[in-house]
C-alpha positions as CSV (number, residue, x, y, z in Angstrom):
1,M,47.7,78.7,21.7
2,D,47.8,81.9,23.9
3,Y,46.4,84.5,21.4
4,K,45.5,86.7,24.3
5,A,49.2,87.0,25.4
6,I,50.2,87.8,21.8
7,A,47.6,90.5,21.7
8,E,48.7,92.0,25.0
9,R,52.3,92.1,23.9
10,M,51.2,94.4,21.0
11,G,49.7,96.9,23.3
12,P,46.2,98.5,23.5
13,R,43.6,97.5,21.0
14,V,43.1,100.2,18.4
15,G,41.3,100.5,15.0
16,A,38.8,98.3,13.4
17,T,38.3,94.8,14.8
18,Q,39.3,92.9,11.6
19,E,42.5,95.1,11.3
20,W,43.4,94.5,15.0
21,I,42.9,90.7,14.7
22,Y,45.0,90.7,11.5
23,Q,47.8,92.6,13.2
24,V,47.7,90.2,16.2
25,L,47.9,87.1,14.1
26,R,50.5,88.6,11.7
27,G,52.6,89.7,14.7
28,G,52.4,86.2,16.2
29,I,53.5,84.6,13.0
30,V,56.4,87.0,12.3
31,D,57.6,86.9,15.9
32,G,57.6,83.1,15.8
33,K,54.9,82.6,18.4
34,L,52.8,81.0,15.7
35,P,55.4,78.8,13.8
36,G,54.9,77.1,10.5
37,G,52.3,74.3,10.7
38,T,50.3,75.9,13.6
39,Q,46.6,75.3,13.3
40,L,44.6,78.5,13.5
41,K,41.2,77.6,14.9
42,Q,38.5,80.3,14.4
43,D,36.7,79.2,17.6
44,E,39.8,79.4,19.7
45,I,40.9,82.8,18.3
46,S,37.4,84.3,18.7
47,A,37.2,83.2,22.3
48,A,40.7,84.3,23.2
49,L,40.3,87.8,21.7
50,N,36.6,88.1,22.6
51,V,35.5,88.8,19.0
52,S,33.0,87.2,16.6
53,H,34.0,84.7,13.9
54,I,33.5,87.1,10.9
55,P,36.5,89.4,11.5
56,V,38.6,86.4,12.4
57,R,37.7,84.8,9.0
58,E,38.5,88.0,7.2
59,A,41.8,88.4,8.9
60,L,42.8,84.8,8.0
61,R,41.9,85.5,4.3
62,R,44.1,88.6,4.3
63,L,47.0,86.6,5.8
64,E,46.4,83.9,3.2
65,S,46.8,86.6,0.5
66,Q,50.2,87.4,1.9
67,G,51.3,83.8,1.9
68,L,51.5,83.6,5.7
69,V,48.4,81.4,6.1
70,R,46.9,78.6,4.1
71,I,43.1,77.9,4.3
72,H,42.2,74.3,3.7
73,P,38.6,73.5,2.6
74,N,36.8,71.9,5.5
75,R,40.0,71.6,7.6
76,G,40.5,75.2,8.8
77,A,43.6,77.3,8.5
78,S,47.3,76.8,9.3
79,V,50.5,78.9,9.3
80,T,52.5,78.2,6.1
81,Q,55.9,76.6,6.3
82,L,58.5,77.6,3.8
83,N,61.3,75.3,2.6
84,R,64.9,76.5,1.9
85,E,64.3,76.9,-1.8
86,Q,61.3,79.0,-1.4
87,L,63.1,81.2,1.1
88,L,66.0,81.7,-1.2
89,D,63.7,82.6,-4.0
90,M,62.0,85.2,-1.8
91,M,65.3,86.7,-0.9
92,E,66.2,87.2,-4.5
93,V,62.9,88.9,-5.1
94,R,63.5,91.1,-2.0
95,A,66.9,92.1,-3.2
96,T,65.6,92.9,-6.7
97,L,62.7,94.9,-5.5
98,S,64.8,96.8,-2.9
99,V,67.4,97.9,-5.5
100,M,64.6,99.0,-7.9
101,M,62.9,101.0,-5.2
102,L,66.2,102.5,-4.1
103,K,67.1,103.6,-7.7
104,N,63.7,105.3,-8.0
105,S,64.0,107.0,-4.6
106,A,67.7,107.9,-4.2
107,P,67.8,110.9,-6.5
108,Y,65.2,112.6,-4.3
109,L,66.7,111.8,-0.9
110,T,67.2,115.0,1.0
111,Q,69.7,116.2,3.6
112,E,66.9,115.6,6.2
113,D,66.7,111.9,5.0
114,F,70.4,111.5,5.3
115,D,70.4,112.9,8.8
116,R,67.6,110.6,9.8
117,M,69.4,107.6,8.5
118,E,72.6,108.6,10.3
119,A,70.6,109.0,13.5
120,I,69.1,105.5,13.0
121,I,72.6,104.0,12.6
122,A,73.6,105.6,15.9
123,E,70.6,104.1,17.6
124,Q,71.4,100.8,16.0
125,R,74.8,100.8,17.6
126,A,73.3,101.4,21.0
127,A,70.4,99.0,20.7
128,E,70.5,95.8,22.7
129,D,67.0,94.5,22.3
130,L,66.3,92.2,19.3
131,F,63.0,93.7,18.4
132,Q,64.4,97.3,18.7
133,S,67.2,96.3,16.3
134,E,64.7,94.9,13.8
135,E,62.5,98.0,14.0
136,L,65.5,100.3,13.4
137,N,66.5,98.2,10.4
138,Y,63.0,98.6,9.0
139,R,63.1,102.3,9.5
140,F,66.4,102.7,7.7
141,H,65.2,100.8,4.7
142,D,61.9,102.6,4.7
143,I,63.7,106.0,4.4
144,L,65.9,104.6,1.5
145,S,62.8,103.8,-0.5
146,S,60.6,106.6,0.8
147,H,60.6,108.6,-2.5
148,D,59.6,105.6,-4.6
149,D,55.9,105.8,-5.5
150,N,55.4,102.2,-6.8
151,S,52.6,101.1,-4.5
152,F,52.5,97.5,-5.9
153,A,56.2,97.1,-5.2
154,E,55.5,98.2,-1.6
155,L,52.7,95.6,-1.3
156,L,55.0,92.9,-2.6
157,M,57.8,94.0,-0.2
158,E,55.5,93.8,2.8
159,M,54.6,90.2,1.9
160,V,58.2,89.2,1.3
161,H,59.4,90.9,4.5
162,A,56.9,89.0,6.6
163,N,57.6,85.6,5.1
164,I,61.4,86.0,5.3
165,D,61.9,87.6,8.6
166,R,60.0,85.1,10.7
167,Y,62.8,82.6,9.8
168,L,65.8,85.0,10.0
169,R,65.1,87.4,12.8
170,A,66.7,85.5,15.7
171,S,69.9,84.6,13.9
172,F,70.3,87.9,11.9
173,Y,69.5,90.3,14.7
174,G,70.4,88.0,17.6
175,T,74.1,88.6,18.1
176,E,76.3,91.6,18.4
177,Q,78.6,90.4,15.6
178,T,75.8,90.1,13.0
179,R,74.2,93.4,14.0
180,E,77.6,95.1,13.6
181,V,78.0,93.7,10.1
182,S,74.5,94.9,9.1
183,I,75.1,98.4,10.6
184,N,78.4,98.8,8.8
185,Q,76.6,97.9,5.6
186,H,73.9,100.5,6.3
187,E,76.6,103.1,6.8
188,A,78.2,102.2,3.4
189,I,74.9,102.4,1.6
190,L,74.2,105.8,3.2
191,N,77.6,107.2,2.2
192,A,77.1,106.0,-1.4
193,C,73.7,107.7,-1.6
194,R,75.0,110.9,0.0
195,N,77.9,111.0,-2.6
196,G,75.5,110.4,-5.5
197,E,77.0,107.0,-6.3
198,L,73.7,105.3,-7.0
199,E,75.0,102.3,-8.9
200,K,77.3,101.6,-6.0
201,A,74.5,102.1,-3.5
202,G,72.4,99.6,-5.4
203,D,75.2,97.0,-5.5
204,L,75.8,97.4,-1.8
205,L,72.1,97.1,-1.0
206,R,71.8,93.9,-3.0
207,D,74.8,92.4,-1.3
208,H,73.5,93.5,2.1
209,I,70.2,91.7,1.6
210,L,71.6,88.5,0.0
211,N,74.2,88.3,2.8
212,A,71.3,87.1,5.0
213,K,71.3,83.8,3.1
214,E,73.9,82.5,5.4
215,F,71.6,83.0,8.4
216,I,68.9,80.6,7.1
217,P,68.4,78.1,9.9
218,A,70.3,74.9,9.3
219,T,67.2,72.9,10.3
220,L,65.1,74.4,7.5
221,K,64.7,71.8,4.7
């Protein structure tokens, strides 16, 4: 496994060693470079990234807490593999959390927030790169929930995002048609928030998230 190439794609190394290793491995998993079932060997990771075993071990434990990695006693670690039922359950959780966070945040959204979301929608319409489209999508949703102060919900959302998106990113962001549907839904959510129609905004957001069910890969059992 080319861990060095995954690290180089992320750009210059910054921050503490354990955090950097965690970001490299997490990025590889979410990007699909380290698919479900991949064995994550500490010796191999340490050698490729030129680090000691201790921060690698800590990074793997952190990834295990997010459900991305499973550590098997005396057998090392591997990337987890979700089945269709687990993915559907996570999408329901994602929708419920997102609507809750929106309802907490929406009354406090400012004109500046609305302008930023409108600018993101314009960028989305011009974006051609899959990863840029995904990043813009994250930014839009981050602003929607930016005034919610439930830190535990944010922690759960980070875990759910990582587990779901590694299966959906290519099909959901990969075509002009699917991106256009998503962007139009963003626009409708923004307009509802701007008009103070918070129940409508919540319903639109839930439908927007659950719409992704149809993009679950057909090969996922």
